[in-house]
C-alpha positions in Angstrom: 67.9 97.7 102.0 67.1 94.8 104.2 70.4 93.0 102.4 71.9 96.0 103.6 70.6 95.3 107.5 72.0 91.9 107.1 74.9 92.9 106.5 75.3 95.7 109.1 74.4 93.4 111.5 76.5 90.6 110.4 79.5 93.1 110.2 78.5 94.5 113.9 78.3 90.7 115.3 81.4 90.3 114.0 83.8 92.2 115.9 87.3 92.4 115.3 88.0 88.2 115.0 87.2 84.5 115.4 87.3 84.0 118.4 85.1 87.3 119.1 82.6 86.0 116.9 81.8 82.9 118.6 81.8 85.1 121.8 78.9 87.4 120.5 77.3 84.4 119.5 77.3 83.1 122.6 76.7 85.9 124.0 73.2 86.7 122.1 72.0 83.1 122.6 72.3 83.1 126.0 70.6 86.2 125.9 67.7 85.0 123.8 67.5 81.5 126.3 66.8 83.4 128.7 64.8 86.0 127.7 63.3 85.0 125.1 62.9 81.8 124.8 59.3 81.2 126.7 57.4 83.1 123.9 59.7 83.5 120.4 60.9 80.6 118.1 64.7 81.5 117.5 66.6 79.5 115.3 69.9 78.6 116.5 68.9 78.2 120.4 67.2 74.9 120.9 65.3 75.9 124.1 63.5 79.1 122.0 60.2 77.2 120.8 57.3 79.9 122.3 54.9 80.2 120.0 53.3 82.9 122.8 55.0 85.9 120.2 55.6 85.2 116.3 59.3 83.2 115.3 61.9 85.1 114.8 63.1 83.3 111.8 63.8 86.1 108.5 63.3 88.9 110.8 65.6 90.4 108.5 63.5 90.1 105.6 60.4 92.0 107.7 59.1 95.4 106.8 57.7 96.1 109.8 58.0 95.0 113.5 55.2 94.6 115.8 52.6 95.4 113.6 53.4 99.2 113.3 57.4 100.2 112.9 59.8 100.1 109.8 62.0 97.4 110.4 65.4 99.1 111.0 67.9 98.0 113.3 68.2 100.6 116.2 64.0 100.4 116.1 64.4 96.7 116.6 66.9 97.3 119.4 64.8 99.6 120.6 61.4 97.6 120.5 63.4 94.7 122.0 64.8 97.3 124.9 61.7 99.3 125.7 57.9 97.5 123.9 56.1 98.8 126.2 57.1 102.9 126.1 56.7 102.3 121.9 53.7 100.9 122.2 51.8 100.3 125.6 49.5 97.9 126.1 51.1 95.2 123.6 51.9 91.4 124.7 55.5 91.5 124.4 56.7 92.8 127.8 59.8 95.1 129.4 62.5 92.1 130.0 64.8 94.8 131.7 67.7 94.3 129.5 70.3 96.6 128.5 70.8 98.9 125.3 73.6 96.8 125.2 72.0 93.7 125.8 69.4 94.5 123.2 71.4 95.3 120.6 73.5 92.1 120.6 70.1 90.2 120.5 69.1 92.5 117.3 72.3 92.2 115.8 71.7 87.9 116.2 68.4 88.6 114.9 69.5 90.1 111.9 71.8 87.2 110.8 69.0 85.0 110.6 67.7 83.0 107.3 64.3 82.2 106.9 63.6 78.9 108.4 
């Protein structure tokens, strides 16, 4: 199942061609740098060296997100978009991200290997 998730994520990130791939990767890295880097370590994003939250390396291989939710692409998008709605009082703040921004970040995260 997790292998399928990674394949779906790569396909979604891929879009229609090489230029689109690079643009989506750049957009994801920019969003992560501005909204995730202070708390998380994220491979491929040099400024993402935070230690408040967990490293997001290899998140596609984790079975559970935030210790409570089955790891699926849609669940990860929902978690990124509205963590306080999903688990009130947890340490992850609402970042004000749109659904599309959360999807872009989640798609990128699903392409990461364990590092």
